[in-house]
N, C-alpha and C positions, 0 to 999 in steps of 0.2 A: 714348330708349326705342323700340327697333326694333319691338317687338311691340305697341305701343300706338298704334293708328290712330284716326282720327276717330270711327268707330263705337263702339269700346271706350271711348273717352273719354266719349261720350254716355251709355253704359250706366253708367259709374262715377258721373257727375254726377247722373244720375237717381236714384241710390240714396242721395244725401246732400243735406242742406239747403243746404250751402255747399261750394264746391270745396275749401277748405282741409281739410275734414273727411276727404277721401279719404286723406290721408297719416296720419290717426290711426286708420285701420281696422286691425284685426288680420288675419292671414293668412286665418283661417277666414271672416271677414266678407267679404273680397275674393273668395275663391273661391266663396262662396255666391251671388255676383251672377251671374245668367245671362249667359253669354258671356265671363266672365272666368276664365281657366284659371290653372294654377300658374305658367306663364312670365310672364304679365302681372302676376300678384300679386308675383312676385319683383322685377320691374322697378319696380313702385310702391314696394315696401318698401325697395329698395336705393337709390332716388333720393336724391341728396344734392348736387345741382348748383345750390343756391340762389344761389351767387355768379354763376353764369352767367345765371340769371334776372334778377338785379339788373343785370348788365351789359347785357342786352338792353333792359331798361326804361330804363336811363340813355341808351343809344345811341338809342333811339326818341325820347326827349325832345330829345336833341341834334340829331336830324334834323329836328325841328320837327313830328313826327308824334305820334299817340296811338293807343292800342289799343282797339278795340271787340270785345267778346266776344258770343257767341250768347246769353249769359244776362243781358246788359245790357238795361235797360228800353227803351232807344231803338234797339235792334237793329231794322233795317227789317222790317216785317211781311211784305212780299212775299217777301223773301229767306228768311225763316224758314219759309215754306211749301214750299220746294223740297225734293227728296228728300235732297240732300247739301249743306246750307248750310255755308259756311265757319264754323269754330268761332271764328276770330279774324280781324280785319281791321285792318291798319295804315291810318291815315287822316291825310291832310293836308287841312285845310279844315274845312268845316261838316259835322258829323255829321248834322245835321237834313236835309241835302240828300239823304241816302240813303233817307229815308222820305217822299218826296214822290210825287205822281202823275208817272210817268215813261214815256217811250218811248225805246227804244234804236234807234239808227241805225247800221247796219253795212254794210260793203261792201268791195270789193277795194282793194288799194293802188294798182293801175293803173286808176284810175277813169275817166279821160277827161273831156272837157268836159261831156258830157251828164250823167254821174254827179255831177260836181261841182255842176252847176247844180241837180240834183234834191236832193242832200244839203243844199245851202244853203237852197233853197226850203222844204223840209219842216221843217228845223230852225227857221228864222225864224218860220214860221207856227205851229208847235207851241208855241214860246215865247210867242207872242201869246195862246195859250189857257192860259198858266200851267203848262205841262208842262215837266218837267226832261228834259234829253237825256242819255242814257247811251251811252257808246261806249268804245273801247279805246285811244285816243291814238295809233293807228298812222298811217302815211302814208295818203294817199288819202281815202276816205270818212270815216273816223274823225276825222282832223284837220280836214277841212272842216266836219263837223258841230259839233265842239267850238268851232272858231273862229267860225262863224256864230252860235252860241248866245251866246258871250261878247259879240260885237259887237252882238247884238240886245238885250242887257241881261238875258239869261236865266241860269238855273243849269244847269250840266252836271257830270256825274260821269265821271271817267276811271278805268277799271279796268285795272290794269297786269298784265303777264305776267312781272313781275320784282319785286324788292324795292322798297319805297317809297323807298329811297335810291338807286335805280338807274333814273332816268327813261329810257325807251326808246320811240322813237328819241331820241337826245340833241338832235337839232334841235328837238324839241318841249319842251325844258325851259322856254323862255319861255312857251309856251302853257300848260303845266302850272301855272306860277306865276300866270298870268292867271285860270285856272279857279278857283284857290284865292282869289285876291283879289276875285273877283266873286261870292262866296258859294257856289261849288260845292265839289267835293272830288276829290282823287286818292286812290285806294284800292288796296290789294293784300292778298291772303291769304298771300303768300309772305314768308318771314322776311327780315329785313334782310340785304343783301348777295347776295340771289339774283339770278343773271344771267338775262337774257332768253332763256332756252333754248327751243328749238322746242316741246318737249312742254308747256311752261307755258301756251301760248296757248289750245289747245283746252280746258284745264281752267278758265281764267279766263272763257271765253265763257259758261259756265253762270251766272256771276255777272252778266254783262252782261244776259242775258235774264231772270235771276231777279229783278233789281231793277226790272224794267219790266212795265207792263201789257201791252205788246206790242212786237214787234221789227219795224222797217222795214228790209228788205233793198233797198238802193239799186242795187247793181251787183255781179254775181257770176258766176264761172264755175261749172262743175258740181261743183267741189270747192273746199275752202278753208275759212277761218275763218267766213265769212258763212253758209255752208251748215250748219256745225256749230252756230252760234248759233241759226239758224232751227230746227234739229232740237231743240236744247235747249229753246227756247221752246215747241215743240209738246209735248215731254215734260213740261214744267212746266204744261201747260194754259193757256198764254198765247197771245195773238193773234200772228199773223204777217202782215205787210203787205209787198207786193212792188211795186216800180216796174217796169212793163213796158218792154221794150226792142225796137227794130226787129229783125226777123228778119235774122240775119247779123251783127248788132252783136257786138263782141268780148265784151261782158258779157251778151248775151242768153241764153246757154244755162242758166245757173243761175237767173236770175230767172224766165224764161219757163217753165222746168221746174217750179219751185215752184208757179206758177199752174196749169200744165197738170195737175199731179198733185193739185190741190186742197189743197196744203200751205200756201198763203198767199193772202190776198185781194189782188186787183189794186186798186191805189189810183192815182187820178189827181189827187186834191187832198186837203187836210188834213181836209176833212169826211168823207171815206171812213174815215179813222182815228178821228176823234172819235165817229162813229156807233157804233163797236164798243166803245170804251173808256168811253163816257159812263156806261153802267150800272155799271161797276166803280167809277167815281169817285163816283157817287151812293150806291152801297152803302157805300162807305167813309165818306162824310159822314154817312149815316144811322147807321152804327155808332158814329161819333164822338159824335153827338148823343145816342145812347142810352147812352153810357158814364157813367152816373150810378149812384147807390146801387143795388147789385145785389139783386134779389129771389132767393129760394131757387130753385135749379135745379128744373125740372119733374120730373126723374127721382126726386128725393128724396120726392116725394109719391105715387109710384106703386108698385104691387106688381110687382117685377121678379124674374126668376130670378137665380140666383147669378152666372152669367157676365155678364149685362147689368149687374148692380150693379158688378161688378169693372171692366167697361169704363167705366162712368160715373165711377167713383171715380178711375180713371187720367186720364181726359180732363178731370175737374174740376180737376186740378192744372195741366195744360198741354195744348194741342193736340198730337196725335201723328200721325205717319204710320202707316198700317195695318201696315206691316212691323214698326215699332218696338213698336206696341201688341201685335201678335201675339207678339213676343219676350218682352215683359214679362209677358204673361199665360200664356206657354208653351202656346199653342194655334196651330193652323195658320190661315193667312189664309182658307182655304176654310171652316173652321168659324166664323171670326170674321165674315166678310162678311154672312151672313144676319142675324146679330144686329145688326150695324151698320145694315143696311137697315131692320130692324124698329124699332130705336130712332129712326132718322131719321124714319120714318113716324109714330111716336108723338110726334114733336116734342121728343125729349129731346136729340138731337145733330144736327149737320149736317156735311156733307162740304164742305171747301173745296178750293182748287186743289191739285193734286199728290197726291190721295188722302190728304189730311190730314183729321182729324176733331176737332171740338170740341163741348163741351156747350152747350146753350142755357139 
């Protein structure tokens, strides 16, 4: 389906109670969905590749993996909050490892002795505080962080830039197996058989930061994957931590530049990280403790204007990003924002990371 991207899939799924119902919709019903035009409707109506779907499911099983979708109850909360969460993830290992308190550790492949020492030090100490380590299984910092976590008895999640059946680099196949064996997970949003192409890695970096409360940049030049991950973290309203480097060091430019521009917090020990993420962990615990029989939402007992009611009704079904909410209500974000702020001040809704909103 060339015309059916992730955003249109979300629009379709938001219009039905179950994904299977999409293929039972009539043409006029499909075209009545905002953002779904005649071409997309044609593709949905003409779809008849169920044998291929069955083949993918069977191959996934043979690979020793399983599929998690955005609509599964155990889809990680933090990842759900980002602007463009993956709709599907192939997983080897423990699904639950994705929804734990996590810090991502990233850095260059040409890490050097200092970077290796720092990656290992922070990984081991974060594990001592029951934090999961997220990284990309690459050479250098990624590999050191994963390995140190496994050896320290912690959990780690490796996010691939290839299909789940194509471990890259191949030298890390053994490490990937140990990650799974020790309660962690290896994951990918790319279909089975996807090669580790250059363009995949910047895309996967948003998942590395998206799964994490914060991203620790251990070593980096002015460009590269680590800087992309740091920017993704900032865009997702997540913390960025940076290990400083001596002036003139090969990995100083990127790290020191992040600190200089106020794009990351200089960290010298694990306490510098814990001080920033502790509040997020406490809020998560508080939310978990409060997940008991729900009282009626506050907005239902208030006299609200029509648009405010429509906003609350949409958010009552699921948290939504402001852009998606605007699309569903067919209003501009400029018109929507004052209402959202008003409802937030009234205690009816609240804003979470990444400009997402949910009812209280």
